[in-house]
PDB file of N, CA, C and O in Angstrom, chain B, residues numbered from 101:
ATOM      1  N   UNK B 101      -7.482   9.595  47.520  1.00  0.00           N
ATOM      2  CA  UNK B 101      -6.891  10.376  46.427  1.00  0.00           C
ATOM      3  C   UNK B 101      -6.397   9.561  45.016  1.00  0.00           C
ATOM      4  O   UNK B 101      -6.776   9.634  43.847  1.00  0.00           O
ATOM      5  N   UNK B 102      -5.140   8.575  45.857  1.00  0.00           N
ATOM      6  CA  UNK B 102      -5.039   7.450  44.493  1.00  0.00           C
ATOM      7  C   UNK B 102      -5.677   7.250  43.550  1.00  0.00           C
ATOM      8  O   UNK B 102      -5.161   7.202  42.433  1.00  0.00           O
ATOM      9  N   UNK B 103      -7.366   7.029  43.824  1.00  0.00           N
ATOM     10  CA  UNK B 103      -8.346   6.527  43.114  1.00  0.00           C
ATOM     11  C   UNK B 103      -8.873   7.397  41.930  1.00  0.00           C
ATOM     12  O   UNK B 103      -9.246   6.996  40.828  1.00  0.00           O
ATOM     13  N   UNK B 104      -8.814   8.849  42.463  1.00  0.00           N
ATOM     14  CA  UNK B 104      -9.284   9.956  42.212  1.00  0.00           C
ATOM     15  C   UNK B 104      -8.053  10.562  40.150  1.00  0.00           C
ATOM     16  O   UNK B 104      -8.486  10.887  39.044  1.00  0.00           O
ATOM     17  N   UNK B 105      -6.157  10.361  40.838  1.00  0.00           N
ATOM     18  CA  UNK B 105      -5.756  10.080  39.832  1.00  0.00           C
ATOM     19  C   UNK B 105      -5.860   9.110  39.178  1.00  0.00           C
ATOM     20  O   UNK B 105      -6.103   9.298  37.986  1.00  0.00           O
ATOM     21  N   UNK B 106      -5.756   8.033  39.549  1.00  0.00           N
ATOM     22  CA  UNK B 106      -5.903   6.465  38.636  1.00  0.00           C
ATOM     23  C   UNK B 106      -7.124   6.803  37.658  1.00  0.00           C
ATOM     24  O   UNK B 106      -7.118   6.531  36.458  1.00  0.00           O
ATOM     25  N   UNK B 107      -8.407   7.574  38.490  1.00  0.00           N
ATOM     26  CA  UNK B 107      -9.256   7.368  37.194  1.00  0.00           C
ATOM     27  C   UNK B 107      -9.155   8.954  36.051  1.00  0.00           C
ATOM     28  O   UNK B 107      -9.762   9.152  34.999  1.00  0.00           O
ATOM     29  N   UNK B 108      -8.424   9.619  36.580  1.00  0.00           N
ATOM     30  CA  UNK B 108      -7.449  11.172  35.674  1.00  0.00           C
ATOM     31  C   UNK B 108      -7.097  10.523  34.631  1.00  0.00           C
ATOM     32  O   UNK B 108      -7.494  10.743  33.486  1.00  0.00           O
ATOM     33  N   UNK B 109      -6.252   9.601  35.014  1.00  0.00           N
ATOM     34  CA  UNK B 109      -5.336   8.971  34.280  1.00  0.00           C
ATOM     35  C   UNK B 109      -5.729   8.352  33.228  1.00  0.00           C
ATOM     36  O   UNK B 109      -5.274   8.348  32.084  1.00  0.00           O
ATOM     37  N   UNK B 110      -6.666   7.793  33.723  1.00  0.00           N
ATOM     38  CA  UNK B 110      -7.615   6.485  32.893  1.00  0.00           C
ATOM     39  C   UNK B 110      -8.325   7.174  31.883  1.00  0.00           C
ATOM     40  O   UNK B 110      -8.364   6.526  30.837  1.00  0.00           O
ATOM     41  N   UNK B 111      -8.955   8.374  31.835  1.00  0.00           N
ATOM     42  CA  UNK B 111      -9.796   9.672  31.352  1.00  0.00           C
ATOM     43  C   UNK B 111      -8.719   9.817  30.092  1.00  0.00           C
ATOM     44  O   UNK B 111      -8.874   9.544  28.902  1.00  0.00           O
ATOM     45  N   UNK B 112      -7.616  10.329  30.776  1.00  0.00           N
ATOM     46  CA  UNK B 112      -6.815  11.028  29.632  1.00  0.00           C
ATOM     47  C   UNK B 112      -6.164   9.713  28.710  1.00  0.00           C
ATOM     48  O   UNK B 112      -5.771   9.901  27.559  1.00  0.00           O
ATOM     49  N   UNK B 113      -6.120   8.696  29.210  1.00  0.00           N
ATOM     50  CA  UNK B 113      -5.558   7.751  28.024  1.00  0.00           C
ATOM     51  C   UNK B 113      -6.780   7.136  27.488  1.00  0.00           C
ATOM     52  O   UNK B 113      -6.503   6.155  26.797  1.00  0.00           O
ATOM     53  N   UNK B 114      -8.177   7.406  27.582  1.00  0.00           N
ATOM     54  CA  UNK B 114      -9.029   7.142  26.767  1.00  0.00           C
ATOM     55  C   UNK B 114      -9.081   7.907  25.641  1.00  0.00           C
ATOM     56  O   UNK B 114      -9.249   7.548  24.476  1.00  0.00           O
ATOM     57  N   UNK B 115      -8.845   9.511  26.310  1.00  0.00           N
ATOM     58  CA  UNK B 115      -8.928  10.530  25.143  1.00  0.00           C
ATOM     59  C   UNK B 115      -7.962  10.531  24.154  1.00  0.00           C
ATOM     60  O   UNK B 115      -7.982  10.991  23.012  1.00  0.00           O
ATOM     61  N   UNK B 116      -7.077   9.912  24.807  1.00  0.00           N
ATOM     62  CA  UNK B 116      -5.824   9.857  23.727  1.00  0.00           C
ATOM     63  C   UNK B 116      -6.469   8.968  22.780  1.00  0.00           C
ATOM     64  O   UNK B 116      -6.941   9.391  21.725  1.00  0.00           O
ATOM     65  N   UNK B 117      -6.516   7.285  23.254  1.00  0.00           N
ATOM     66  CA  UNK B 117      -6.917   6.737  22.500  1.00  0.00           C
ATOM     67  C   UNK B 117      -7.718   6.866  21.419  1.00  0.00           C
ATOM     68  O   UNK B 117      -7.377   6.236  20.418  1.00  0.00           O
ATOM     69  N   UNK B 118      -8.834   7.615  21.361  1.00  0.00           N
ATOM     70  CA  UNK B 118      -9.595   7.907  20.493  1.00  0.00           C
ATOM     71  C   UNK B 118      -9.377   9.116  19.351  1.00  0.00           C
ATOM     72  O   UNK B 118      -9.815   9.351  18.224  1.00  0.00           O
ATOM     73  N   UNK B 119      -8.345   9.819  20.398  1.00  0.00           N
ATOM     74  CA  UNK B 119      -7.834  11.081  19.131  1.00  0.00           C
ATOM     75  C   UNK B 119      -6.881  10.218  18.252  1.00  0.00           C
ATOM     76  O   UNK B 119      -6.670  10.432  17.059  1.00  0.00           O
ATOM     77  N   UNK B 120      -6.317   9.188  19.011  1.00  0.00           N
ATOM     78  CA  UNK B 120      -5.270   8.190  17.894  1.00  0.00           C
ATOM     79  C   UNK B 120      -6.284   7.957  16.847  1.00  0.00           C
ATOM     80  O   UNK B 120      -6.325   8.623  15.812  1.00  0.00           O
ATOM     81  N   UNK B 121      -7.064   7.044  17.120  1.00  0.00           N
ATOM     82  CA  UNK B 121      -8.267   6.165  16.312  1.00  0.00           C
ATOM     83  C   UNK B 121      -8.972   7.476  15.363  1.00  0.00           C
ATOM     84  O   UNK B 121      -9.261   7.320  14.176  1.00  0.00           O
ATOM     85  N   UNK B 122      -9.074   8.098  15.720  1.00  0.00           N
ATOM     86  CA  UNK B 122      -9.592   9.308  15.153  1.00  0.00           C
ATOM     87  C   UNK B 122      -8.429   9.818  13.556  1.00  0.00           C
ATOM     88  O   UNK B 122      -8.755   9.824  12.369  1.00  0.00           O
ATOM     89  N   UNK B 123      -7.374  10.104  14.055  1.00  0.00           N
ATOM     90  CA  UNK B 123      -6.069  10.291  13.242  1.00  0.00           C
ATOM     91  C   UNK B 123      -5.712   9.611  12.319  1.00  0.00           C
ATOM     92  O   UNK B 123      -5.165  10.027  11.297  1.00  0.00           O
ATOM     93  N   UNK B 124      -6.048   8.227  12.642  1.00  0.00           N
ATOM     94  CA  UNK B 124      -5.744   6.937  12.062  1.00  0.00           C
ATOM     95  C   UNK B 124      -6.389   6.968  10.418  1.00  0.00           C
ATOM     96  O   UNK B 124      -5.952   7.204   9.291  1.00  0.00           O
ATOM     97  N   UNK B 125      -7.703   6.575  11.051  1.00  0.00           N
ATOM     98  CA  UNK B 125      -8.915   6.778  10.463  1.00  0.00           C
ATOM     99  C   UNK B 125      -8.972   7.759   9.059  1.00  0.00           C
ATOM    100  O   UNK B 125      -9.107   7.479   7.868  1.00  0.00           O
ATOM    101  N   UNK B 126      -8.822   8.902   9.717  1.00  0.00           N
ATOM    102  CA  UNK B 126      -8.604  10.202   8.959  1.00  0.00           C
ATOM    103  C   UNK B 126      -7.468   9.803   7.643  1.00  0.00           C
ATOM    104  O   UNK B 126      -7.952   9.929   6.518  1.00  0.00           O
ATOM    105  N   UNK B 127      -6.549   9.510   7.689  1.00  0.00           N
ATOM    106  CA  UNK B 127      -4.831   8.884   7.671  1.00  0.00           C
ATOM    107  C   UNK B 127      -5.443   7.869   6.660  1.00  0.00           C
ATOM    108  O   UNK B 127      -5.206   8.000   5.459  1.00  0.00           O
ATOM    109  N   UNK B 128      -6.337   6.716   7.196  1.00  0.00           N
ATOM    110  CA  UNK B 128      -6.461   5.509   6.067  1.00  0.00           C
ATOM    111  C   UNK B 128      -7.650   5.794   5.226  1.00  0.00           C
ATOM    112  O   UNK B 128      -7.954   4.869   4.473  1.00  0.00           O
ATOM    113  N   UNK B 129      -8.508   7.017   5.168  1.00  0.00           N
ATOM    114  CA  UNK B 129      -9.989   7.645   4.005  1.00  0.00           C
ATOM    115  C   UNK B 129      -9.072   8.051   3.346  1.00  0.00           C
ATOM    116  O   UNK B 129      -9.233   7.549   2.233  1.00  0.00           O
ATOM    117  N   UNK B 130      -7.810   8.925   3.339  1.00  0.00           N
ATOM    118  CA  UNK B 130      -7.115   9.413   2.753  1.00  0.00           C
ATOM    119  C   UNK B 130      -6.259   8.938   1.495  1.00  0.00           C
ATOM    120  O   UNK B 130      -6.206   9.306   0.322  1.00  0.00           O
ATOM    121  N   UNK B 131      -5.516   7.814   2.362  1.00  0.00           N
ATOM    122  CA  UNK B 131      -4.816   6.809   1.428  1.00  0.00           C
ATOM    123  C   UNK B 131      -6.118   5.856   0.890  1.00  0.00           C
ATOM    124  O   UNK B 131      -5.651   4.724   1.015  1.00  0.00           O
ATOM    125  N   UNK B 132      -6.785   5.780   0.633  1.00  0.00           N
ATOM    126  CA  UNK B 132      -8.215   4.901   0.210  1.00  0.00           C
ATOM    127  C   UNK B 132      -8.747   6.128  -1.486  1.00  0.00           C
ATOM    128  O   UNK B 132      -9.165   5.823  -2.603  1.00  0.00           O
ATOM    129  N   UNK B 133      -8.483   7.255  -0.935  1.00  0.00           N
ATOM    130  CA  UNK B 133      -9.008   8.120  -1.797  1.00  0.00           C
ATOM    131  C   UNK B 133      -7.995   8.485  -2.583  1.00  0.00           C
ATOM    132  O   UNK B 133      -8.474   8.870  -3.650  1.00  0.00           O
ATOM    133  N   UNK B 134      -6.380   8.583  -2.587  1.00  0.00           N
ATOM    134  CA  UNK B 134      -5.330   8.672  -3.325  1.00  0.00           C
ATOM    135  C   UNK B 134      -5.216   6.996  -4.326  1.00  0.00           C
ATOM    136  O   UNK B 134      -4.483   7.008  -5.314  1.00  0.00           O
ATOM    137  N   UNK B 135      -5.770   6.029  -4.062  1.00  0.00           N
ATOM    138  CA  UNK B 135      -5.721   4.633  -4.595  1.00  0.00           C
ATOM    139  C   UNK B 135      -6.588   4.527  -5.340  1.00  0.00           C
ATOM    140  O   UNK B 135      -6.551   3.872  -6.381  1.00  0.00           O
ATOM    141  N   UNK B 136      -7.799   5.359  -4.786  1.00  0.00           N
ATOM    142  CA  UNK B 136      -9.257   5.470  -6.164  1.00  0.00           C
ATOM    143  C   UNK B 136      -9.044   6.252  -7.043  1.00  0.00           C
ATOM    144  O   UNK B 136      -9.714   6.207  -8.075  1.00  0.00           O
ATOM    145  N   UNK B 137      -8.000   7.224  -6.850  1.00  0.00           N
ATOM    146  CA  UNK B 137      -7.473   8.533  -7.878  1.00  0.00           C
ATOM    147  C   UNK B 137      -6.556   7.799  -8.697  1.00  0.00           C
ATOM    148  O   UNK B 137      -6.521   8.090  -9.892  1.00  0.00           O
ATOM    149  N   UNK B 138      -5.758   6.835  -8.228  1.00  0.00           N
ATOM    150  CA  UNK B 138      -4.321   6.890  -9.069  1.00  0.00           C
ATOM    151  C   UNK B 138      -4.790   5.636 -10.417  1.00  0.00           C
ATOM    152  O   UNK B 138      -5.895   5.103 -10.514  1.00  0.00           O
ATOM    153  N   UNK B 139      -3.888   5.463 -11.111  1.00  0.00           N
ATOM    154  CA  UNK B 139      -4.126   4.945 -12.588  1.00  0.00           C
ATOM    155  C   UNK B 139      -3.914   3.693 -12.504  1.00  0.00           C
ATOM    156  O   UNK B 139      -2.747   3.308 -12.576  1.00  0.00           O
ATOM    157  N   UNK B 140      -4.828   2.875 -12.355  1.00  0.00           N
ATOM    158  CA  UNK B 140      -4.953   1.134 -12.190  1.00  0.00           C
ATOM    159  C   UNK B 140      -4.598   0.778 -13.498  1.00  0.00           C
ATOM    160  O   UNK B 140      -4.614  -0.452 -13.542  1.00  0.00           O
ATOM    161  N   UNK B 141      -4.294   1.235 -14.555  1.00  0.00           N
ATOM    162  CA  UNK B 141      -3.969   0.528 -15.376  1.00  0.00           C
ATOM    163  C   UNK B 141      -2.655   1.106 -16.157  1.00  0.00           C
ATOM    164  O   UNK B 141      -2.484   1.067 -17.376  1.00  0.00           O
ATOM    165  N   UNK B 142      -1.798   1.630 -15.216  1.00  0.00           N
ATOM    166  CA  UNK B 142      -0.661   1.721 -15.575  1.00  0.00           C
ATOM    167  C   UNK B 142       0.494   0.830 -15.656  1.00  0.00           C
ATOM    168  O   UNK B 142       1.622   1.204 -15.977  1.00  0.00           O
ATOM    169  N   UNK B 143       0.090  -0.636 -15.281  1.00  0.00           N
ATOM    170  CA  UNK B 143       1.076  -1.867 -15.250  1.00  0.00           C
ATOM    171  C   UNK B 143       0.756  -2.047 -16.574  1.00  0.00           C
ATOM    172  O   UNK B 143       1.461  -2.929 -17.065  1.00  0.00           O
ATOM    173  N   UNK B 144      -0.122  -1.506 -17.443  1.00  0.00           N
ATOM    174  CA  UNK B 144      -0.482  -2.417 -18.943  1.00  0.00           C
ATOM    175  C   UNK B 144       0.089  -1.441 -19.893  1.00  0.00           C
ATOM    176  O   UNK B 144      -0.163  -1.462 -21.098  1.00  0.00           O
ATOM    177  N   UNK B 145       1.059  -0.375 -19.176  1.00  0.00           N
ATOM    178  CA  UNK B 145       2.274   0.549 -20.248  1.00  0.00           C
ATOM    179  C   UNK B 145       3.460  -0.095 -19.952  1.00  0.00           C
ATOM    180  O   UNK B 145       4.443   0.544 -20.329  1.00  0.00           O
ATOM    181  N   UNK B 146       3.744  -1.324 -19.310  1.00  0.00           N
ATOM    182  CA  UNK B 146       5.342  -1.882 -18.793  1.00  0.00           C
ATOM    183  C   UNK B 146       5.021  -2.447 -20.236  1.00  0.00           C
ATOM    184  O   UNK B 146       3.930  -2.601 -20.785  1.00  0.00           O
ATOM    185  N   UNK B 147       6.619  -2.772 -20.794  1.00  0.00           N
ATOM    186  CA  UNK B 147       6.373  -3.797 -21.999  1.00  0.00           C
ATOM    187  C   UNK B 147       7.151  -4.577 -21.271  1.00  0.00           C
ATOM    188  O   UNK B 147       8.230  -4.551 -20.679  1.00  0.00           O
ATOM    189  N   UNK B 148       5.881  -5.579 -21.597  1.00  0.00           N
ATOM    190  CA  UNK B 148       6.094  -7.508 -20.918  1.00  0.00           C
ATOM    191  C   UNK B 148       6.418  -8.013 -22.176  1.00  0.00           C
ATOM    192  O   UNK B 148       6.108  -7.805 -23.349  1.00  0.00           O
ATOM    193  N   UNK B 149       7.533  -9.138 -21.194  1.00  0.00           N
ATOM    194  CA  UNK B 149       7.886  -9.868 -22.306  1.00  0.00           C
ATOM    195  C   UNK B 149       7.661 -11.250 -22.206  1.00  0.00           C
ATOM    196  O   UNK B 149       7.930 -11.486 -21.028  1.00  0.00           O
ATOM    197  N   UNK B 150       7.261 -12.512 -22.846  1.00  0.00           N
ATOM    198  CA  UNK B 150       7.303 -13.746 -22.471  1.00  0.00           C
ATOM    199  C   UNK B 150       8.530 -14.233 -21.874  1.00  0.00           C
ATOM    200  O   UNK B 150       8.566 -14.670 -20.724  1.00  0.00           O
ATOM    201  N   UNK B 151       9.405 -14.173 -22.540  1.00  0.00           N
ATOM    202  CA  UNK B 151      11.084 -14.742 -22.662  1.00  0.00           C
ATOM    203  C   UNK B 151      11.653 -13.864 -21.697  1.00  0.00           C
ATOM    204  O   UNK B 151      11.669 -12.642 -21.848  1.00  0.00           O
ATOM    205  N   UNK B 152      12.251 -14.623 -20.434  1.00  0.00           N
ATOM    206  CA  UNK B 152      13.025 -13.983 -19.902  1.00  0.00           C
ATOM    207  C   UNK B 152      14.048 -13.785 -20.326  1.00  0.00           C
ATOM    208  O   UNK B 152      14.712 -12.922 -19.752  1.00  0.00           O
ATOM    209  N   UNK B 153      14.558 -14.381 -21.342  1.00  0.00           N
ATOM    210  CA  UNK B 153      15.849 -13.772 -21.881  1.00  0.00           C
ATOM    211  C   UNK B 153      15.762 -12.431 -22.929  1.00  0.00           C
ATOM    212  O   UNK B 153      16.581 -11.534 -23.125  1.00  0.00           O
ATOM    213  N   UNK B 154      14.518 -12.660 -23.473  1.00  0.00           N
ATOM    214  CA  UNK B 154      14.061 -11.326 -24.302  1.00  0.00           C
ATOM    215  C   UNK B 154      14.154  -9.942 -23.385  1.00  0.00           C
ATOM    216  O   UNK B 154      14.626  -8.855 -23.721  1.00  0.00           O
ATOM    217  N   UNK B 155      13.522 -10.350 -22.053  1.00  0.00           N
ATOM    218  CA  UNK B 155      13.743  -9.369 -21.176  1.00  0.00           C
ATOM    219  C   UNK B 155      14.824  -8.962 -20.431  1.00  0.00           C
ATOM    220  O   UNK B 155      14.777  -8.032 -19.627  1.00  0.00           O
ATOM    221  N   UNK B 156      16.163  -9.878 -20.760  1.00  0.00           N
ATOM    222  CA  UNK B 156      17.333  -9.812 -20.126  1.00  0.00           C
ATOM    223  C   UNK B 156      18.106  -8.791 -21.116  1.00  0.00           C
ATOM    224  O   UNK B 156      18.595  -7.719 -20.756  1.00  0.00           O
ATOM    225  N   UNK B 157      18.128  -9.331 -22.461  1.00  0.00           N
ATOM    226  CA  UNK B 157      18.660  -8.537 -23.700  1.00  0.00           C
ATOM    227  C   UNK B 157      17.732  -6.661 -23.552  1.00  0.00           C
ATOM    228  O   UNK B 157      18.392  -5.634 -23.391  1.00  0.00           O
ATOM    229  N   UNK B 158      16.609  -6.670 -23.630  1.00  0.00           N
ATOM    230  CA  UNK B 158      16.102  -5.457 -23.060  1.00  0.00           C
ATOM    231  C   UNK B 158      16.587  -4.668 -21.620  1.00  0.00           C
ATOM    232  O   UNK B 158      16.975  -3.535 -21.338  1.00  0.00           O
ATOM    233  N   UNK B 159      16.412  -5.559 -21.101  1.00  0.00           N
ATOM    234  CA  UNK B 159      17.218  -5.052 -19.895  1.00  0.00           C
ATOM    235  C   UNK B 159      18.337  -4.367 -19.668  1.00  0.00           C
ATOM    236  O   UNK B 159      18.453  -3.477 -18.825  1.00  0.00           O
ATOM    237  N   UNK B 160      19.349  -4.836 -20.553  1.00  0.00           N
ATOM    238  CA  UNK B 160      20.583  -4.820 -20.589  1.00  0.00           C
ATOM    239  C   UNK B 160      20.923  -3.546 -21.621  1.00  0.00           C
ATOM    240  O   UNK B 160      21.814  -2.749 -21.326  1.00  0.00           O
ATOM    241  N   UNK B 161      19.991  -3.388 -23.102  1.00  0.00           N
ATOM    242  CA  UNK B 161      19.726  -2.744 -24.239  1.00  0.00           C
ATOM    243  C   UNK B 161      20.076  -1.532 -23.785  1.00  0.00           C
ATOM    244  O   UNK B 161      21.103  -0.891 -24.006  1.00  0.00           O
ATOM    245  N   UNK B 162      18.317  -1.041 -22.560  1.00  0.00           N
ATOM    246  CA  UNK B 162      18.048   0.035 -22.189  1.00  0.00           C
ATOM    247  C   UNK B 162      18.740   0.630 -20.909  1.00  0.00           C
ATOM    248  O   UNK B 162      18.509   1.703 -20.351  1.00  0.00           O
ATOM    249  N   UNK B 163      19.656  -0.358 -20.587  1.00  0.00           N
ATOM    250  CA  UNK B 163      20.034  -0.345 -18.976  1.00  0.00           C
ATOM    251  C   UNK B 163      19.286   0.397 -17.751  1.00  0.00           C
ATOM    252  O   UNK B 163      19.364   1.434 -17.092  1.00  0.00           O
ATOM    253  N   UNK B 164      18.439  -0.896 -17.867  1.00  0.00           N
ATOM    254  CA  UNK B 164      17.088  -0.640 -16.853  1.00  0.00           C
ATOM    255  C   UNK B 164      17.177  -2.062 -16.100  1.00  0.00           C
ATOM    256  O   UNK B 164      17.688  -3.116 -16.479  1.00  0.00           O
ATOM    257  N   UNK B 165      16.488  -1.728 -14.869  1.00  0.00           N
ATOM    258  CA  UNK B 165      16.523  -3.022 -14.190  1.00  0.00           C
ATOM    259  C   UNK B 165      15.562  -3.979 -14.847  1.00  0.00           C
ATOM    260  O   UNK B 165      14.685  -3.555 -15.601  1.00  0.00           O
ATOM    261  N   UNK B 166      15.722  -5.391 -14.550  1.00  0.00           N
ATOM    262  CA  UNK B 166      14.815  -5.889 -14.829  1.00  0.00           C
ATOM    263  C   UNK B 166      13.970  -6.316 -13.715  1.00  0.00           C
ATOM    264  O   UNK B 166      14.624  -6.386 -12.674  1.00  0.00           O
ATOM    265  N   UNK B 167      12.451  -6.698 -13.551  1.00  0.00           N
ATOM    266  CA  UNK B 167      11.665  -7.117 -12.659  1.00  0.00           C
ATOM    267  C   UNK B 167      10.975  -8.466 -13.187  1.00  0.00           C
ATOM    268  O   UNK B 167      10.262  -8.610 -14.180  1.00  0.00           O
ATOM    269  N   UNK B 168      11.328  -9.271 -12.382  1.00  0.00           N
ATOM    270  CA  UNK B 168      10.474 -10.622 -12.903  1.00  0.00           C
ATOM    271  C   UNK B 168       9.238 -10.830 -11.640  1.00  0.00           C
ATOM    272  O   UNK B 168       9.153 -10.859 -10.412  1.00  0.00           O
ATOM    273  N   UNK B 169       8.681 -10.906 -12.432  1.00  0.00           N
ATOM    274  CA  UNK B 169       7.167 -11.127 -11.929  1.00  0.00           C
ATOM    275  C   UNK B 169       6.360 -12.025 -12.514  1.00  0.00           C
ATOM    276  O   UNK B 169       6.063 -11.955 -13.706  1.00  0.00           O
ATOM    277  N   UNK B 170       5.807 -13.232 -11.467  1.00  0.00           N
ATOM    278  CA  UNK B 170       5.361 -14.630 -11.763  1.00  0.00           C
ATOM    279  C   UNK B 170       4.086 -14.329 -10.515  1.00  0.00           C
ATOM    280  O   UNK B 170       4.012 -13.696  -9.462  1.00  0.00           O
ATOM    281  N   UNK B 171       3.095 -15.277 -11.430  1.00  0.00           N
ATOM    282  CA  UNK B 171       1.638 -15.296 -10.618  1.00  0.00           C
ATOM    283  C   UNK B 171       0.863 -16.572 -10.822  1.00  0.00           C
ATOM    284  O   UNK B 171       0.835 -17.594 -11.508  1.00  0.00           O
ATOM    285  N   UNK B 172       0.418 -16.117 -10.114  1.00  0.00           N
ATOM    286  CA  UNK B 172      -0.979 -18.203 -10.308  1.00  0.00           C
ATOM    287  C   UNK B 172      -2.390 -16.951  -9.449  1.00  0.00           C
ATOM    288  O   UNK B 172      -2.788 -16.514  -8.369  1.00  0.00           O
ATOM    289  N   UNK B 173      -2.640 -16.907 -11.085  1.00  0.00           N
ATOM    290  CA  UNK B 173      -4.203 -15.814 -11.242  1.00  0.00           C
ATOM    291  C   UNK B 173      -4.163 -15.564 -12.236  1.00  0.00           C
ATOM    292  O   UNK B 173      -3.487 -16.131 -13.094  1.00  0.00           O
ATOM    293  N   UNK B 174      -4.929 -14.583 -12.388  1.00  0.00           N
ATOM    294  CA  UNK B 174      -5.603 -13.602 -13.191  1.00  0.00           C
ATOM    295  C   UNK B 174      -5.453 -12.007 -12.742  1.00  0.00           C
ATOM    296  O   UNK B 174      -6.079 -11.271 -11.980  1.00  0.00           O
ATOM    297  N   UNK B 175      -4.307 -11.857 -13.602  1.00  0.00           N
ATOM    298  CA  UNK B 175      -4.273 -10.493 -13.275  1.00  0.00           C
ATOM    299  C   UNK B 175      -4.893  -8.990 -13.508  1.00  0.00           C
ATOM    300  O   UNK B 175      -4.656  -7.848 -13.116  1.00  0.00           O
ATOM    301  N   UNK B 176      -5.760  -9.609 -14.313  1.00  0.00           N
ATOM    302  CA  UNK B 176      -6.758  -8.814 -14.473  1.00  0.00           C
ATOM    303  C   UNK B 176      -7.663  -8.442 -13.367  1.00  0.00           C
ATOM    304  O   UNK B 176      -7.917  -7.274 -13.072  1.00  0.00           O
ATOM    305  N   UNK B 177      -8.177  -9.563 -12.721  1.00  0.00           N
ATOM    306  CA  UNK B 177      -9.535  -9.313 -11.834  1.00  0.00           C
ATOM    307  C   UNK B 177      -8.170  -8.709  -9.980  1.00  0.00           C
ATOM    308  O   UNK B 177      -8.719  -8.695  -8.878  1.00  0.00           O
ATOM    309  N   UNK B 178      -6.684  -8.347 -10.079  1.00  0.00           N
ATOM    310  CA  UNK B 178      -6.002  -8.159  -8.917  1.00  0.00           C
ATOM    311  C   UNK B 178      -5.888 -10.055  -7.871  1.00  0.00           C
ATOM    312  O   UNK B 178      -5.564 -10.140  -6.686  1.00  0.00           O
ATOM    313  N   UNK B 179      -6.204 -11.092  -8.650  1.00  0.00           N
ATOM    314  CA  UNK B 179      -6.242 -11.810  -7.943  1.00  0.00           C
ATOM    315  C   UNK B 179      -5.201 -12.868  -8.280  1.00  0.00           C
ATOM    316  O   UNK B 179      -5.485 -13.958  -8.778  1.00  0.00           O
ATOM    317  N   UNK B 180      -3.627 -12.349  -7.882  1.00  0.00           N
ATOM    318  CA  UNK B 180      -2.592 -13.218  -8.632  1.00  0.00           C
ATOM    319  C   UNK B 180      -1.694 -13.239  -7.317  1.00  0.00           C
ATOM    320  O   UNK B 180      -0.624 -13.846  -7.310  1.00  0.00           O
TER     321      UNK B 180
END
């Protein structure tokens, strides 16, 4: 009897794991589609400055936060 309940519990756990994996796979596929459909060139619309002082002045003048971005790589390829 214990073996029967153990096997039933194991089968239910396996079904739950498969179901969870299917839902996770679907969520990942949906997220990938949203990323593919997004505007990948939006970062080019940001008013970049090469000088931290100029950026601080613009930030104060526009009353917007300053975002400091540094990288070692090529931003065009996404490897930064």
